[in-house]
C-alpha positions as CSV (number, residue, x, y, z in Angstrom):
1,M,49.6,25.5,-6.3
2,S,47.0,22.9,-7.1
3,G,44.3,25.4,-6.2
4,T,45.6,27.7,-8.9
5,R,45.8,24.9,-11.3
6,I,42.2,23.9,-10.6
7,W,41.0,27.5,-11.0
8,S,43.0,27.9,-14.2
9,S,41.5,24.6,-15.5
10,R,38.0,25.8,-14.7
11,T,38.7,29.1,-16.4
12,V,39.9,27.4,-19.5
13,Q,36.9,25.1,-19.6
14,A,34.5,28.0,-19.1
15,A,36.3,29.9,-21.9
16,I,36.0,26.9,-24.2
17,S,32.3,26.7,-23.5
18,I,31.9,30.3,-24.2
19,V,33.7,30.0,-27.6
20,V,31.7,26.9,-28.5
21,A,28.4,28.7,-27.5
22,A,29.4,31.7,-29.7
23,I,30.2,29.5,-32.6
24,L,26.9,27.6,-32.3
25,L,25.0,30.9,-32.0
26,V,26.7,32.4,-35.1
27,A,26.2,29.2,-37.2
28,T,22.6,28.8,-36.1
29,T,21.8,32.5,-36.7
30,L,23.4,32.4,-40.2
31,A,21.3,29.3,-41.0
32,R,18.1,30.9,-39.8
33,V,18.8,34.2,-41.6
34,A,19.3,32.2,-44.8
35,L,15.9,30.6,-44.3
36,T,14.2,33.9,-43.6
37,P,13.0,34.4,-47.2
38,Q,11.1,31.1,-47.0
39,L,10.0,31.3,-43.3
40,G,9.7,35.0,-42.5
41,A,8.9,35.2,-38.8
42,L,7.6,31.6,-38.6
43,S,9.5,29.3,-36.2
44,P,12.2,31.9,-35.2
45,F,13.6,29.5,-32.6
46,M,13.4,26.2,-34.3
47,L,17.2,25.9,-35.1
48,Y,18.2,27.3,-31.7
49,V,16.5,24.4,-29.9
50,A,18.8,22.1,-31.9
51,A,21.8,24.3,-31.0
52,V,20.9,24.0,-27.3
53,L,20.8,20.2,-27.6
54,V,24.2,20.2,-29.4
55,A,25.8,22.5,-26.8
56,G,24.4,20.4,-23.9
57,L,25.7,17.2,-25.4
58,V,29.1,18.5,-26.4
59,R,30.0,20.9,-23.5
60,G,27.4,20.5,-20.8
61,P,24.9,22.7,-19.0
62,F,26.9,26.0,-18.9
63,C,27.4,26.0,-22.7
64,G,23.8,24.9,-23.3
65,A,22.5,27.7,-21.0
66,L,24.6,30.3,-22.9
67,V,23.1,29.1,-26.2
68,L,19.6,29.0,-24.6
69,L,19.8,32.6,-23.4
70,G,21.7,33.9,-26.4
71,G,19.5,32.1,-28.9
72,G,16.4,33.5,-27.3
73,A,17.8,37.1,-27.3
74,I,19.1,36.9,-30.9
75,G,16.0,35.1,-32.2
76,F,13.7,37.6,-30.5
77,R,15.6,40.7,-31.7
78,L,16.2,39.5,-35.3
79,F,13.0,37.7,-36.2
80,L,10.3,38.8,-33.8
81,A,11.3,42.5,-33.2
82,P,13.4,43.4,-36.2
83,H,12.6,47.1,-36.1
84,G,12.6,47.4,-32.3
85,V,8.9,46.7,-32.0
86,A,7.9,43.2,-30.9
87,Q,5.3,41.4,-33.0
88,H,2.1,40.2,-31.4
89,G,2.8,37.1,-29.4
90,A,6.6,37.5,-29.6
91,V,7.1,37.4,-25.8
92,I,5.0,34.2,-25.6
93,A,7.0,32.6,-28.4
94,L,10.2,33.5,-26.5
95,M,8.8,32.0,-23.3
96,I,7.8,28.8,-25.1
97,F,11.3,28.5,-26.6
98,W,12.9,28.8,-23.2
99,G,10.3,26.4,-21.7
100,V,11.0,23.8,-24.4
101,S,14.7,24.3,-24.5
102,A,15.3,24.0,-20.7
103,P,14.2,20.3,-20.6
104,V,16.1,19.6,-23.8
105,L,19.2,20.9,-22.1
106,V,18.6,18.9,-19.0
107,T,18.1,15.7,-21.1
108,A,21.2,16.5,-23.2
109,N,23.3,16.8,-20.0
110,E,21.9,13.6,-18.6
111,L,22.8,11.8,-21.8
112,R,26.3,13.3,-21.6
113,V,26.7,12.1,-18.1
114,Q,25.4,8.6,-18.8
115,L,27.6,8.3,-21.8
116,G,30.6,9.3,-19.8
117,R,29.8,6.7,-17.2
118,A,29.3,4.0,-19.8
119,M,32.6,4.8,-21.4
120,A,34.4,4.7,-18.0
121,R,32.8,1.2,-17.4
122,L,33.9,0.0,-20.8
123,S,37.4,1.3,-20.3
124,A,37.6,-0.4,-16.9
125,A,36.4,-3.7,-18.4
126,L,38.9,-3.5,-21.2
127,D,41.7,-2.7,-18.7
128,R,40.7,-5.8,-16.6
129,R,40.6,-7.9,-19.7
130,G,44.1,-6.7,-20.7
131,G,43.4,-5.3,-24.1
132,T,41.3,-3.4,-26.5
133,P,38.5,-4.9,-28.7
134,A,39.5,-6.2,-32.1
């Protein structure tokens, strides 16, 4: 029974990460589309890097990787190959986005892990002290 419960919990957590990634991708894409009249094809992935950071901090590496891959695909298709033909340098721009976003995701996850550890230490210290801070 506990094996089923663990599998179910992992499935639920994965589903939550997928939903969060989808929400971040939609919100980021809408924001970037709204900026298209001012930016055109410039910086197609700028906001997606921030979305990767948020996903990594909030839900961890799986969610961040979904945003990294999805943001690259959406940004490439909508802003660098809007009519099915990639602009000059579009593939290089996509590779740079992924190359920059990957360490952003690793750093976000490390910050998330370190924050979790710090919160656990604080909670343990408060438990030993017998109360909560004023």
